[in-house]
C-alpha positions in Angstrom: 0.0 0.0 0.0 1.1 3.5 -0.7 2.4 5.5 2.3 2.2 9.2 1.6 3.5 11.8 4.0 1.8 15.2 4.3 4.1 18.1 5.0 2.9 21.5 6.1 4.6 24.7 7.3 4.2 26.5 10.6 2.0 29.3 9.1 -0.8 26.7 9.1 -1.3 27.0 12.9 -2.1 23.3 13.0 -2.6 22.2 16.6 0.0 19.6 17.8 -2.7 17.0 18.5 -3.9 17.1 14.9 -0.3 16.7 13.5 0.2 13.7 15.8 -3.1 12.1 14.8 -2.5 12.5 11.1 1.3 12.1 11.0 1.7 15.5 9.4 5.3 16.8 9.3 5.9 20.5 9.9 8.6 22.7 8.5 8.9 25.9 10.5 9.4 29.5 9.4 11.9 31.6 11.4 11.2 34.5 13.6 13.8 37.2 14.3 13.7 39.7 17.1 16.7 42.0 16.4 19.8 39.8 16.4 18.0 36.8 17.9 16.5 34.2 15.6 14.0 31.5 16.6 12.4 28.6 14.9 8.6 28.9 15.0 7.0 26.5 17.5 10.4 24.7 18.0 12.6 27.2 19.9 9.8 29.8 20.3 6.4 28.9 21.7 3.3 31.1 21.1 3.3 32.3 24.7 7.0 33.2 24.6 6.4 35.0 21.3 3.5 37.2 22.6 5.6 38.1 25.7 8.5 39.2 23.5 6.2 41.2 21.3 4.8 43.1 24.2 8.3 44.1 25.3 9.7 44.9 21.9 9.7 48.4 20.4 9.8 47.1 16.8 8.1 44.1 15.1 9.9 40.8 14.7 10.5 39.6 11.2 9.6 36.3 9.6 11.5 34.4 7.0 10.7 31.4 4.9 12.3 28.0 5.7 15.4 27.2 3.7 15.1 24.6 0.9 17.3 22.4 3.1 14.7 22.4 5.8 12.1 21.0 3.4 14.7 18.6 1.9 15.3 17.1 5.4 11.6 16.5 5.8 11.3 14.8 2.4 14.4 12.6 3.1 12.9 11.7 6.5 9.7 10.6 4.8 11.8 8.4 2.4 13.6 6.8 5.4 10.2 6.2 7.0 9.2 4.1 4.0 7.0 6.7 2.3 6.5 6.4 -1.4 5.6 10.1 -1.9 5.1 13.4 -0.2 2.4 16.1 -0.5 3.5 19.5 0.6 0.9 22.1 1.4 2.4 25.6 1.8 1.0 29.0 2.8 0.1 31.3 -0.1 3.0 31.9 -2.4 1.8 35.5 -2.7 2.7 36.0 1.0 5.9 34.1 1.4 8.9 32.5 -0.3 8.0 29.2 1.5 6.4 27.7 -1.6 9.5 28.4 -3.6 11.8 26.8 -1.0 9.6 23.7 -1.0 9.8 23.5 -4.8 13.7 23.8 -4.8 13.9 21.0 -2.3 11.5 18.9 -4.3 13.8 19.1 -7.3 16.8 18.2 -5.1 15.2 14.8 -4.1 13.5 14.0 -7.3 15.7 10.9 -7.9 14.6 9.1 -4.8 11.1 10.3 -3.7 8.1 11.7 -5.5 7.2 15.1 -4.0 4.1 17.2 -5.0 4.1 20.8 -3.8 0.7 22.6 -3.6 0.3 26.4 -3.0 -2.8 26.4 -0.9 -3.3 30.2 -1.5 -4.2 30.3 2.2 -2.7 30.8 5.6 -3.3 29.8 9.3 -6.1 27.2 9.7 -7.5 27.9 6.3 -4.3 26.2 5.1 -4.5 23.8 8.1 -7.9 22.5 7.2 -6.7 21.6 3.8 -3.8 19.7 5.3 -6.2 17.9 7.7 -8.5 16.8 4.9 -5.6 15.7 2.7 -3.8 13.9 5.5 -7.0 11.9 6.4 -7.2 10.6 2.8 -3.5 9.8 2.8 -3.9 7.7 5.9 -6.8 6.0 4.2 -4.5 4.9 1.4 -5.3 7.4 -1.4 -2.6 7.5 -4.1 -0.3 10.5 -4.6 -2.0 11.8 -7.8 -5.4 11.7 -6.1 -4.1 13.5 -3.0 -2.6 16.3 -5.1 -5.7 16.7 -7.1 -7.8 16.7 -4.0 -5.6 19.4 -2.4 -6.0 21.6 -5.5 -9.8 21.1 -5.5 -10.0 22.3 -1.9 -8.4 25.7 -2.6 -11.7 27.1 -4.0 -13.7 25.9 -0.9 -11.6 27.4 1.8 -12.1 30.8 3.5 -10.9 32.9 6.4 -12.1 36.1 8.1 -10.4 37.8 11.1 -10.6 40.8 13.3 -7.5 42.8 14.4 -7.9 43.9 18.0 -5.0 46.4 17.9 -3.4 48.4 15.2 0.0 48.4 17.0 1.5 45.7 14.7 0.3 47.4 11.6 1.8 50.7 12.9 5.1 49.1 13.8 5.2 47.2 10.5 4.6 50.4 8.6 1.5 48.9 7.0 -0.7 51.9 7.8 0.1 55.6 8.0 0.6 57.0 11.5 -2.2 59.6 11.2 -4.7 57.0 9.9 -3.7 54.5 12.6 -4.0 57.1 15.3 -7.5 58.0 14.2 -8.4 54.3 14.1 -7.1 53.7 17.7 -9.0 56.7 19.1 -12.2 55.6 17.5 -11.6 51.9 18.5 -12.1 50.8 14.9 -11.7 47.0 14.4 -10.4 46.2 10.9 -11.7 43.0 9.3 -9.5 40.9 7.1 -10.2 38.1 4.6 -8.2 36.0 2.1 -8.7 36.9 -1.5 -6.8 35.1 -4.3 -4.0 34.3 -1.9 -3.7 37.8 -0.6 -4.8 39.2 2.8 -7.2 42.0 2.1 -9.3 44.4 4.1 -12.9 43.1 4.5 -14.4 46.2 6.1 -14.2 47.7 9.6 -16.5 47.9 12.6 -16.7 50.5 15.3 -16.9 48.0 18.2 -15.7 44.5 19.0 -19.2 43.3 19.4 -20.1 44.3 15.9 -16.9 42.9 14.5 -17.4 39.5 16.2 -21.0 39.4 14.8 -19.6 40.2 11.3 -17.1 37.3 11.5 -19.9 34.9 12.4 -22.1 36.2 9.6 -19.3 35.6 7.0 -18.9 32.0 8.1 -22.6 31.4 8.2 -22.9 32.5 4.6 -20.7 29.5 3.6 -22.5 26.8 5.5 -23.0 23.9 5.4 -19.3 23.4 6.2 -17.1 20.3 6.0 -14.5 21.7 8.5 -14.5 24.7 10.7 -11.9 26.4 13.0 -11.7 29.3 15.3 -8.2 30.9 15.4 -6.9 33.5 17.9 -3.9 35.1 19.4 -4.5 35.6 23.1 -8.0 36.9 22.4 -10.5 37.5 25.2 -13.4 36.9 22.7 -13.0 33.1 22.2 -16.0 32.0 24.3 -18.2 34.8 22.8 -17.5 33.9 19.2 -17.7 30.2 19.9 -21.2 30.6 21.3 -22.3 32.7 18.4 -21.2 30.1 15.8 -22.2 27.0 17.7 -25.2 26.4 15.5 -23.4 26.6 12.2 -23.7 23.2 10.4 -20.3 21.5 10.1 -19.5 17.8 9.3 -16.7 17.8 11.8 -16.5 19.6 15.2 -15.0 23.1 15.3 -11.3 23.2 16.1 -10.0 26.1 18.3 -6.4 26.8 17.3 -3.8 29.2 18.7 -2.2 31.6 16.2 1.5 31.1 16.2 4.4 33.4 15.8 4.4 33.4 11.9 0.9 34.8 11.6 0.9 36.6 14.9 3.8 38.8 13.8 1.6 40.5 11.3 -1.8 40.3 13.1 -0.8 41.3 16.6 -2.3 40.2 20.0 -6.1 39.8 20.2 -6.4 38.7 16.6 -9.4 36.4 16.3 -11.0 34.8 13.2 -12.8 31.9 11.6 -11.7 29.6 8.9 -13.7 27.0 7.0 -13.8 24.4 4.3 -17.1 24.4 2.5 -19.0 21.1 2.2 -19.2 19.4 -1.2 -21.6 16.7 -2.4 -18.7 14.4 -3.3 -17.1 14.5 0.2 -16.3 11.0 1.3 -17.1 10.0 4.9 
């Protein structure tokens, strides 16, 4: 029987228990605070990351994994007896991670078949694709079928999120100082969504309550769902949002996932959002 390994990167925010359950291998991005460099979720936990952010005057920087990091993961899969690898990277429009995975694929082409898929997603929007593909891999699906399935899921995945603070956008130079100051004074909560692999503004709300309701409304419009996740970075709104979306139909229970350093660097503390994979008539149970 084919044994296919699914490889993901740390921008997926996949919970550790899901990676263990589905035998998903993770290749981590790097986080740099000044002269100090850390490996996402390996030498820097989410809690440590947020504590460092609070104390730092400037934003940390993220960098894509090296091709060598991906090559190591592929070679480990071969040593483990795998006949192929499916790699599911965060959006190529947001990071050089996809390119690193492709360079590594070419380097190992002589001894293991690797397929690299740009999910055009990030955080658990990417993670839900990985979960769906990995479950099929464990069920024995062939490499061609897994790659095709991953590609088909890209049009069914979505993400919406609320920024709780504009501090990281200000530190990162992503909004002008005057505009940001006005936003802070008015307590405006920007909403973000994923559009063609790019993080785009999806509107703004004047209060947290309205912003949370808007997130729930967006997810509800895509129901029924196959998979569903709530993502957050030290948000105080988890129980509130969970309660509002509890009645949204989903084939699998909602996953609550911590936003890690890679995504947290750009979103800031208090970020909260919803990701989903729309149901399809041909989903296998």
